[in-house]
N, C-alpha and C positions, 0 to 999 in steps of 0.2 A: 704245499707252501702259503696257499691261501690262508691258512688258520694259524701258520706261522706269522704273517702278514698281521691279521685281526690281532693274536696276542700281543705283537708290537706296540700295535695302536693302544690296545687296551693299555699297556704298560707306561706309554707314552701319555694317555690321557690321565691314568692315575697320579703319576709326577706331577702335572701342569697342575691337577685340581689341589697337590700338596703345597706346591708353590702359592698357588692363589691364596689358599687358606692361611697360609705364613703370611702372605703379605697383609691380608684383611682381617685376621683374628690374632696372629700371632701364637707361639707354642703354649704360652700361659708361664714361661720361665721368667718372674720378673727379674733375673740376673742374668737375660740372654744377650750375647754380644754379637749376635748374628747380625750385620747392618742391612740384610734383608728379612728381617723378622718384626712384625706390628709389636712384639713385646719388647723389644729393646729400647731401651730409656733414650727419649728426642726422636724415636722413629717419627717422621711426617706423614700423617694418613693420607690415602689415596682414596679416590670414587673406584668401582666397581670396575669400569672399563679400563683405566690405565692399571689396577691389579691385575685384569685378565692378559693386557698387552706385555706387563712387566712378565708374569708369571710364563708366558711363552719365550723371552728371550732369557730368564733365568734357566729354562728348562735346556736352551740351545746350548749355553754355555757351561752346564752341568754345575749350578751353583750351589752352596752349601744349604742343606736342607736341615733343621731342625727335628728332633724326636719330640714328640706332644710331651709335656709336663704331666704328671700326674692329674694336677688339678684341672685339667682341661677335659677329664672325663673321655680322653681319645678321640674328640672330635673328627679328627682328620683322617686318623687311621680307619674308623668306623664310617667313613662318609660313604662310600660305595656301597656299603651295604644296605644302608637305609638313611633318608635326609631326615627320618623322625630324630635321631640321635642329636645331630646339628641343633634340633629345637629343644633338646632337653632342659636346658637351662631356663627357657621359657616356659616349656611345659611343667615345671617345677614350681608348684605353689608356695612349696615352705623352701624360701631362698634367705639366706644370710645377706648380712650386709653387703659383704663383697660381690657375691652372684648380682645382687641388685646392680651394683656399679657398674659390671660387667653387662648387664643388660640394656644400662642406659648408653653405655659404648658401643653396643651393638647397633642403636638406632643411628648412629653417626652414619652407618652403610646404606641407611637407606634414601634411595635417591630419587623413588617412584614409590607411589602406593596403589594399593590393592585394596577393596573393602575388606578383607580378611585379615590384612597387614594392619589396617586402622581399627579394627576390632581388639585385635589381639593386643596391640599398644595401648590401647583404652583400658581395657581388662586389667592390665598391668598398673596401669595409672591409679586406675580407680581401687585397687588391693591397696597403694600406699597413699592413696588420696594425695597425690601428687602430680599435676596434669603437666608439669614444664616439659618433660620429654616428649609428651605427643604434641605441644605447643611449638615447640622447637622443631619437630620433623614437619608440621604443616608449614611452619615460616619456611622450611628450607626447600620443599617440595613446591609449593604452591608460588614463590617467589620466582621457581627457574622455570624458565620456559620449557627447556628441555625434559626437567623432572615432570612435569604438568601433563605434558604430550604424550608421555610414556604411561602415565597414571589411568587407573581404572579402566584397564583395555578388557574387550569382551575375549571369551576365551575362545582359542580358534583350534582348528583340527592340527595336532602337530604332524609336520613333515616326518617321512620316513626316517630320515637322519636323525630327528629329534627322537622319535619314538626308540632308536636302537639305543640312543644315549641313556634313555630314560629307562630301560629295562631295569625291572628289580627294585626300581622306587617308587614311592608314593606317587600316583599320578593325580595328585590333588589339583584341581583349579588354581586354587593360591600355590603357586611354586615360589619356596622360598627364592628371593632375588640372588642370594650367592650361587644357589643352584644354575639358576639361569645365566649367569654371568660365568660360569665354569664351561657351562655349556658353548657359549658364546667363545671361551677362551680355545676349548678343544676343537671347536669351528677354525680357529685360527691357524691352527696347525694343518688343516686341509686347504686353508683359502691361504691368500696372502696375507699379511700382516696389516697392509696398508689399508686394502678395499674393505676389511671385516670391522676396523676400528670405527671408519665413518659410517657404516651401517648401521651399525649398533650405537651411534650417538643418533641417526635419525631416525629409525624405525624401531621395530623390536628384533633385536638380532638382525641376521642379513636377510631376514623373510618380510621386513618391513614395508620395503617398495613393492613388492607383489602383494601383499597385504592389501593395499589401498585400490590397487587395479581390479581386485575381487568385488570389492563393493559396489553397490548399488549408487546409482545417482543421490538418492536421498538417506546413506545410510553413511554411520561414521565408525570407527573402530573402538570407539568408548563405550562402555557399558551404562547407558544414562539412568536405568533404572537402580544400579548401583551407586552411581553418584547422589541420587535423591536420597536412597538410604542413608547414605556416609552422612549428607548435610542435615536430616533429619534428628541424627542422634548426637551431631556435634554443636549445631547453630544454637541448642539450649545452655548451651555452657557459653557463660560470657567471656571468659578469658580466651577460650579456644575462639569464640567468634571474631574478637578482638586480632588473632593470630589471622584470619582470612584478610580482614581489612588491611592489616600490614603488608602483608604479601602481595596485595594486588598492588599497592602504591609502588611497591618494588618493581613489581613485575612488568607493569603497563609501558615505561619508557622504553625498556629492552625490547619490548614484544613490536612497538612503533617502529623501532629503530630496524629492527628484523625485516618487518614487512615493506619499509620504507626503502632501504639500501642493500637488503640482502637476498632478497626474491627468495624469501624463506617457503613460503607455500608451494611453489612450484616444485622444489626441489624434496619436498616431504608433505606430502597432503595432509598427513597425519597431523599437520600442526594446528587445525582447524578443531582439535578434540579439546585445544586449550580453552576457546571462546565457548565451546559448548558446555564445557564444566564450570567454568566461572558464571555463566547466564543461568546455570542452575541455582546457584547461590539466593534464596528467596530473600534474603535480607540486603539486597542489593539498592533496594529502595528507601532503607530507613536512612534518616539524618546523617549519620555519622559517615556514611558513602560518599555523601552529594558534595563536600566541599572539594576533596582531592582525589580519592579512589576513583569514583565513577567517572569525571570527566577524562582523567588521562585514560582510562580503560575505554571508553566511547572512542577518543581520540586513536588510540591503538586498534579499535574495531574498524573504524570508517577507512583505515589504509588497506583493508584488504581487498586483494583484488577481485574481480566481476566473477571469476568462476567461482570463487571461495564464498562470495556473498549468495551468488545462486544456491550452492550447494546448502548452504545454512539457511535459505528460506524454504527449501524443498524440504529438509530435516524438520523445521520448526512446523511447517503446513499440516503434519501428523499429530502434532501437540493438540491439547485441549482447548476449548475457548478460555478456560479459566486462565491455563499456563500463557497464554498467547495474551491474556488481558493483563496477566501480573508483569508480562516483559512490556507491554506498552507503558503501562503506568510506572514501571520505572525509568524510561527514556522521558516520558511526558513530566515526571516529577522534576528530574533535572534540568529540563528546559525552563518549565516553570520558575523553579527555583533560581535560575541564573536571570531571567527576566525580571522578576521581582525585586531581585536583591543588587540589580543594576540600575542605571538611569540610563536608558536608551533612547536617542532622539536622533535628529538628520546630522548632527556632528559625531556622533557617537553610535554608529548603526549596529544594531542587533546582529546583521550578516557578518559582521568581524569577531562577535564573539566565537573562538573555538570551540568552546564546550557545547553551544546550542547547535553551532552546526554539527559537529560531531555527532551529537545524540540525536538530530534529525535524519543525517544519514544512517546511522544506527536502526531507528525507527522504520527508515524504509524498507530494511530487511523483512522487519516482523510485519510491515504492512502487505507485502507481497506472499508471504506465508499466510496471512490470512485470507487473500483473494485466492491462492492455492487450495488452501485448506476448506473452502467454502464451496458452494453448491455450484459447480462449473457447467459451461455449456460452451467448450471450445469450438463445436461446428456450427452449423446456422449463420455463415457470414454473408452478407450481401455481395453480391460483384460489383464492383466498381462500375461507374459509366462507363460504357467501351469508347463514346467519343470525349478527347478530353476537353475540357471548359477552354475556349479558345483564348490563347493569350494577350495580353493588351498591346495594342499598334505603339505604345509607347516605349516598349522595352528599348529599341534601337536606339532612340533618345537616351535612354537611361545607361544604355552600354555605352553610347558616345561620351556621355558625362562620367564615366567611370562607377556608374551607380547598378552596377550588376544585381538582380534582385535576390536575396539571401531567402534561403529557406523558400524556394521556388515550389517543393513539392508540398509546400504547407508544412503544419508544425511537427516538432522532432518528436521522437519515441524515447522513452527513457530505454538506457541501454539494458538494465536488470530485465527488465520487461521482454526484450528482445532475447536476450541470455536464456530465459526462462520460456519462452515462446508463449505467452501471457498477456492477456490484457485485462485490465480493470473491468472494462466491457462484459468480457467472458464472464463473470460472477455475477450471479442470481443473488447469492444472498452468502455475505463472506461469514468466516466464523464469529467475529463480532463487530457491531455495527461500525460502518465507516466513520461515523461521526466521533467515535472514541478516539481516531486520530487527529481530530483537530484541535489545535493548542490555541484558546481564545487570547489569554496573556500575550502570547507571541503576536497574534494577528494585531493585537492593540498598539504595540511598540514598532510594526514593521513599517518601514517607509515605503510604499508601494512603489511610489516613482523610481526611486533609488535601485529597487528590487528588480523591477522590469528591464531597467538600463541594463543589469549585469547578465540579466536571461536573455537578453538580445546580443549581448557583444559577447557572451560567452568566454571570458577571460579566466585563467587559469585560478588565479590569486583572489578571485571574487566569487563567493557563492550566493547564488540566488535561491529563496525558498520557493520559486516557481517551476525547480526542477523538483519539489516535494510537493505537488498542489495537494496530495491527501491531509495536509497538516493546517491547511489554509481554509477558511470559513469561505461560504459562498459570496460575502458582501467582498472579501479581500480580493478572491478570483476576479470577481467583476471588475474592480477597480483594475485588474491586472490587463483585464480583456479593454477597459475602456483607454487604457493609456496606449494599448496596441492599436484601436481602432481611432484614436485621435492622432496618433503618430502618422498611422497609416494615411489617414484624411489631410495631415499637415503635409506629409511627403507627395502626395497626390497633386496638392494644391501649388507645393513649390514647385514640381515637374511642368505643371501647366504653364506656370510663369514663364520658367525656362524655356520652354516649347514656344509660347507666344514669342521670345527673345530670338530665338532660332529662325523658326519658322516665321516670324512677321505677322502671324495671325492671332487673332483674340479669341481664347480659350476659357470656360467657365470654370472656377475652381471648386463648384458645388455641385451636388447631382441636384440640377434644377428638375423638378415637376412641375409643369403647370394644367392643371385637371379641371374641367367643368363639374360641379357638384352632382349634376344628373344625368353625367356620362363617367363615374370617377372610374370604373374598371376600364372600360374602352381605352378611356385616355391614359390609364396609368400601363394599361398592357401595353397598346403603340408604344408609348415613349419607352418604357423599360425593356422592350423586345428590341428596338433599335438600339439602346445602349448595349444590350446584351450582345448584339451581332458584332456591331463597330467597336466598340471600347469595354470590355467588361470592367476594366480599372476604375471606370468613373462610378461603378456601384459602390466602391470604398470609399466615396467621396462623401462628405456631411451633406445628408438630406436637407433639400431647401423647396417647401411645398407652396405651391401659390394658386388659389382658388380663383378661377377667371371672374373678372368683374367685382372682386371684393379687395379691398384695401388691408393689408396688416402684413406686418413684417414676421416672418417664420424664425421665433426665437425657441421653437421646441414645440408650442401649445399647437401650431397649424399643423405640423408634421403627426403630432398625437392626432389630432381629429381626422385627417386623413387616414391615419391606419384604422381608426374605429369606423368608419363609413366603408374601406375597403373589407375589412373584415366583415362587418354587418352584412354587406352585400354577397361576399363569396360563400359565406355559410348559412344564406338565407336558403332555406330547403325548396322553395319554388325553382332556383336556379337548377336545383339538382346535381351540384359538383359534388355535394356531401350529404352520406344520409344522417340522421339525426336520431338517436335512441332516446325515446323518452325515460326509460326506468334508469338509464347511466347518466343521462344527461350530458352524453358524447357525442361528438362527430366522426362520421368514418368515410374515407373514399367510396364515393358510387361506382359499382364496376361497371354498370350500365349508362353512364352518363355521356351525353351528347357532345359535351361540350371539348374545345380542343385542348390539346396538351399545354398549350400557352398558358390557359388559365391557371392551371395546377403549377407552370413554372411562375407565374408573378406570385400566387400564395407562399410558393417556397423563396421565392425573391423578398416578400415583405415580410415572413419571418426573421430571414436573414438581416434585413434592414432594421426591425425593431430591435434585436440583439444589439446592432451596429451602434444604432442611434439611442440607446439607453430607454427605450419607450417598452412598457407592457402591454400585451395585447388580450382580448377578451376571444380567447381560442379555447376549445375544450376538446383535445384530442385523448384517448387512452395513452398510455405510457409505452406502447409498442411502436408509436410513430416516432418518439425519441429515440427509442432503441436502434429502431430501421435507419433513422437520421446518422445515427451513431455507427451504422456498419453491420449490425445484427439483424436476423432472419425474425420474423414472427413465427413461434410455434405454438404448441399446444398450451402450454402454462400461459402464455399472453392473453388468449382468449377468457380467462378469469376476467379481466378489467375490460377488454374489448368488446367481448358479447358472452357475459357470464351465464345466459338462459342456454346457449349453445355448448358451453364448457361444463355446465352442470350435467347434459344430458349424455356429452362424452364420457364424462366421467363415470357415471351409472353403468354407461355400455363397459367401461374397464372393468368395473368392478362386480359387474353382474356374473352370478353364482351358478346361472342354470346354462342351458345350451343358447348361445347367443344366435346360432343359425336356424335352429327351429321355433325358439320363442318370438326373436325380433322380426326375422326373416327381411332383413336390410341386405344392399348390395353395393358395391364400389362406384353406383351411379349417385348423385345427390341432386337434389333441386332445389334451384335458386327464384327468387321473385324479382321481374326487374320493375323500371320506374312504374308502368300500368298494372303490376299486381300479376302480369303473366307468369307461368312457371317457366323455369329454363333449366334444362338436363344438363348435367357435366359429369364424365366419366372420371373418376380420379386414377382407373386404370385404363388399358384399352380393356373394351367390350366389358366396362364394369358393371352393366347392367345383367352380365349373365353370371359375375364373380360374387357368391355370397359373401356376408361379413360372417367369421368363424371366430370362437375360443381363442384360435391360433394364432390368426391373421387382425385382430382388433386392433392391437398397438399400431400397426401399419395403416389400418383405416384413419384411427384418431390424426396419426401424424400427418398423414395426405390431405384430410379433412380441415386440418389448420393451415397447412402449406398453402391450401388452395385458397381458403378464407382471406389469410393474414398476408400471403404474398402473390401467388399466382394471379388471382383474378382481378387485384388492382396494379398489377404490375407497371405498366404503361403509365397509369394514372400517379403512382407514387416515384417512378423512376423521373417523371418530368417535374414533380415536387421537389424532390430530393437535389435534382440538377440546380433549381433556380435559388434553393438554399445554399448550395455549395459555391454558387457563383461569389456570393457574397463573403462567405465565411472561409473559403478552402483556403487563405493563406494566413488566418488568424491562428493562435493556439486554442482555439476553442475547445477542439476534440482533445487536445492534449488535458488541459485543466478541468474539464467538468465530465460528469458521468450523467446517464441519462435523464436521470431525475432532476440533477440540477439545470439542465438545459431547459425541461419544463418551466422550472423557476426562473431561469432567465427570461423566457419568453411571457409567461402567463403570470408570473409574479407567486406569492405564498398564499396558503388557504389559511396562516396563522395570523389571525387579526388580533393586535393589542391597541384597545382603541385609548387606553392611558397613553401609550407613547403618541400617539395622533394629537392628543389633548395639548401635550407638552410641547409640541412642535407647531401647534397651528397659529397662523397670525390673522391679524385683525384689521381692517379698512373701513372707510367710511363712518368712523365716530366709535365703533366699537372696540373694547377694549376686553383684556383679561377678566375684567372686573366688573365689567357693564352685568346687570342684572338678567338680561336676555341671554346672555352669553352661558352663565353659570346654570341656568334653568335648560339650556340645550343641551350642556354637556352631560348634567342630571338626567335628561331625557333620553339621550343617546345611550347613556349608558344602562340605562334601564329595558332597552331593548332586547329582544332575543337575537340569536346566533343569524337566522333568515333575515330579520329587519335589518340588521346591521350591515350585511351584504346588499340588500337594495339600497342602503343609503349609500354605501359607497360605490353602487354601480351606478345611482344617481349624479352623485358628485365627482367621480373622476372618470367614467366611463367602464370601468373594470371592477368585479367583487372581490379584486385579490390584492395583498400588498406587495409594494415592488421589493426587490432583493434586499433581504434588511431590515423588512417589517414596515409598519406604518409610520414609523418616527423619520421615515426615510422620504416620506410622501411630504411635499410642502400645499399644505391646503390653506386656502384663504376664505375667514367668513367676512361677507362685506355685508353692511346695513342697506338695504333695499327699501326707504321710506319707513314711511309711520305706521301704526297699527291699521290692518286693512284685512278683507277678506282673502285676497290673492295668496296663492301658494308659493313656496318658495322657490326657487330657480337655479339653475347653476350652470358655468362654463365647465363642461368636461375636459375642454384642451387646456383649462389652465387650473384646473381642481378648485374651483370658485365657487363657494357657495353663498347667493344671495338672499338673505333671509329679512324678510321685515321686521319691524319691532312689535312685535304680537304683545297684546295688553296681558295676557296670563300664559301659565305655565300649560295649561289645560287645552287652551287655544295651539298653542306652539306646537304641542304633540300630536294635536289632530290633523293641522295642517300639513307637517312635516311628514306623518304618515300616509296622508292622501298624495303626496307628490312624490313619495319614493314608489307607491304602488302602482300610480297609474302611470309612470312619466316613460314607461317602456312603451315603445310601438310610435309614439308621438313624434320621433327623431330628437335628438340630440340639441339641445338647446346652445 
């Protein structure tokens, strides 16, 4: 009975396939009168899926079947023996006009593409030198979301059922899609009609859903290499290229609608294939796409749900740097084009331009792909401080006023970052430099005060570019931080006023520090420690410094001088808080310092306050300090700039080709020297002196050595330092906006010195102006200095040898006349960036006096 059942099923399958072919191809008889035959005049064509469903219905009602006409070369009757026959028309290169016509008709059934199908149609078109059939097919498939989602699938192993139905057929990777639909019609006989028709619409037959579940998180069901080969063959033909462009214009609004209203990705994750295929088009950044096609596509892509964006980022993270760069350039070009061709200002905000916003959101996906594909270190994270930073005592009042603190835990985290389980700071070196994601024209037109407001308020309908900080340059981000600081300072002042009204006591709206010059560290430390204990929110107030016994209103200059003096004192090697490396010119925490933790907390607070009050400091730390401030631990790689000599010797140990144990005779015990030069022994492992370093365990030795040097040995000092820094910055978006190297830029300024920009912005006083003889001679002299001398000049005039964020043009320098010709040296007020220059009689004298002043000024105290 089983074989009878099987024969029945085979007969049914054969009949259904005949109905299907009758509906899609017809019997070939031009005078056929069967209303369910495609050869009948006036028959309205149906797509493969509809034909499959109809074939099943006709079989159930035993409808009329035509006999194939002789001209059809027995397509349907021979179908089961071999699928090659059904392609005989295509295979036959010597076709008469009528055959070509039927070939063209055949392409009307092509609702999705495979690589082989494209080449087959391309060959036929090439023979006839008429590409319109291919253009029509591309137009139809690439403008239909369903068609595109089905196209260029990776070949997957057949299920048992499919293998049974394919026996005796040519199991080529490129199955004719009529055959696939016929199989799905047979499957319908076994399933209920409704369920399979919907599944074939979504995936590939009823296996579409399972297909996706088998995919890895960074894998899609589209054959990307095949898509690339197809584009390479087709994009060289201008007419075909136009078909892609027009199809994209037609496709994008429907995709946007699908994603916005129909939740299509969660129903069929293969929907992502569409974006993968379109983004492989290497012509996307050509001018034709910029006006309509690309903006609309970006809008659709920006509507992808978070899970889909994460999947794209994971997939693209495997692409080469060149492919990532091409995608970045595509979106950047659109942003730049829109910015340049529009008049953006405070009334017409760039934040309201849909295309710019959508392209920025798409760029974010590529940005995270760039991070994921880079050199990652997801481990080595510092533990946050055990004891939380004490909350402000003003909180009760704020609650009383309905001013519950927002973002109490500090800055937000990007949702895509959370979804991917990655942070920008985990990336040592991205695939392409982070700088390529910055869009300068956008930064020029961005109204940062408005953008900051949108960032804080987080409304649905207003986009803030601060949510995509990678696109902003350091100057713009610094401005965002400045608004955040100023608003926080303002709100602290307002709260203080309200406090005094409610409690009837007078409070200070500023962070006032009164210090004595000769006891600056002690005074600052005592005052700041009291504030940190009693009311840390006061650290968020604007700094206002007063030197005891001196008159002077602090408009920024006195604070700057305070910072300079504190830094100079704390980093003085005689105090012993930090060690100084002559070779690298960098400071590091002294592991055997006698100073209490409060001193380290103070320097942390000072660094935070400097950022907060827009002051650059003359501090020189290795980059690992800023990485550690941002939550990463130091590793062997960080020794390269923190301790290059040690790094080099450990590197040689790792690369040594002989026997480490016999030739080097080192153990897991290392020796350090304390402040007085006495050796201190430290075991990297228990009983380290008894464990030899071998070729097998040398990696572990190196990792533990670095861990000790950069983390363990200075743990107490660094924790106190980080704690002070976080007291000031814990609620600001600092961590969210900046990478460690940018934090260094904020605190220490830039090493990139453009003295022409400084000349442009310098102001004059006391009788000098831009055209004075001595001023012209002064600039000629300064421009002729070497790099080192220029740094000395900057140190002499401003108190630091670096430029502020945004370059020397942002430095407000003043050159003031200081009397007639004299032998006195030039002098400076570093706190106001003022150079006092006597009117020397000759250029030679000016050069000689200036060089002497800048070379010998260090060590005599700031003027």
